C-alpha positions as CSV (number, residue, x, y, z in Angstrom):
1,M,34.2,111.9,206.4
2,R,34.1,115.7,207.3
3,Q,33.3,117.0,204.2
4,R,29.6,114.8,204.2
5,Y,29.2,115.6,208.0
6,E,29.8,119.2,206.9
7,A,27.8,118.9,204.4
8,A,24.5,117.7,206.0
9,T,25.1,120.0,208.7
10,I,25.0,123.1,206.2
11,A,21.6,121.2,204.7
12,M,19.8,120.6,208.1
13,T,20.4,124.1,209.3
14,A,19.1,125.3,206.0
15,M,15.9,123.0,206.9
16,E,15.9,124.5,210.0
17,L,15.7,128.2,209.1
18,K,13.0,127.5,206.4
19,T,11.0,125.7,208.8
20,K,11.3,128.7,211.4
21,E,9.9,131.2,208.7
22,V,7.1,128.6,207.9
23,L,6.5,129.1,211.4
24,N,7.1,132.9,212.1
25,Q,4.5,133.1,209.1
26,Q,1.7,131.0,210.5
27,G,2.0,133.0,213.8
28,V,3.9,130.4,215.9
29,H,5.1,131.7,219.3
30,T,9.3,131.2,219.6
31,T,8.6,129.6,222.6
32,N,6.8,126.7,220.7
33,Y,9.2,126.2,217.8
34,V,10.8,122.5,219.5
35,P,7.7,120.3,218.6
36,Y,7.4,121.7,215.4
37,L,11.4,121.7,214.5
38,S,11.1,118.0,215.6
39,Y,8.6,117.2,213.2
40,A,10.6,118.8,210.6
41,R,13.6,116.7,211.7
42,Q,11.8,113.8,211.4
43,L,10.8,114.8,208.0
44,W,14.7,115.5,207.0
45,K,15.3,111.8,208.4
46,L,13.0,110.3,206.0
47,T,14.3,112.2,203.0
48,R,18.1,112.3,203.9
49,Q,18.9,109.4,206.0
50,Q,16.5,106.7,204.6
51,N,16.0,108.0,200.8
52,I,12.6,107.5,201.3
53,S,10.5,110.0,198.2
54,G,7.4,109.9,196.4
55,E,4.1,108.7,197.3
56,S,6.3,106.9,199.8
57,F,7.4,109.9,201.8
58,K,3.9,111.2,201.1
59,M,2.1,108.9,203.4
60,A,4.8,108.6,206.2
61,S,4.6,112.1,206.4
62,Q,0.9,112.1,206.8
63,V,1.7,109.4,210.0
64,L,3.9,112.5,211.2
65,L,1.9,115.1,210.6
66,E,-0.6,112.7,213.1
67,K,1.4,111.9,215.5
68,W,2.8,115.7,216.0
69,A,-0.9,116.9,215.6
70,S,-2.1,113.8,218.1
71,R,0.6,115.9,221.0
72,G,-1.3,118.9,220.6
73,Q,0.8,120.6,217.4
74,D,-1.8,122.7,215.0
75,P,-2.2,119.9,212.2
76,D,-2.3,123.4,209.6
77,V,1.1,124.5,210.9
78,L,2.6,120.5,210.4
79,A,0.9,120.7,206.9
80,A,2.8,123.8,206.2
81,I,5.6,122.8,207.1
82,R,5.8,119.5,204.8
83,T,4.2,121.5,202.0
84,Q,6.4,124.9,201.9
85,V,9.7,123.5,203.5
86,F,9.6,119.4,202.0
87,N,7.2,120.4,199.0
88,S,5.3,117.8,199.7
89,P,1.5,117.5,199.1
90,P,-0.6,115.5,201.2
91,P,-1.3,112.1,200.2
92,A,-3.8,110.7,197.5
93,P,-6.8,109.7,199.5
């Protein structure tokens, strides 16, 4: 159990570091990181804990993108996190 916890913690930390790199590239000020990291953690939870992938993940990630955009986050930054950190393009129309 301890090994699984350590592996999950390492994977989540790596995801957060990649997310921060994307935020830096997008010019997001560090005071605005928290909601974007929350968005990334929700995407991570979909892939790791709920085992959602493929087209289902694309649709779920689009719903999360719209949720966080409605909360005032930049949709372009959210899309960059989705594509650069999670390697997921937007869903097909």
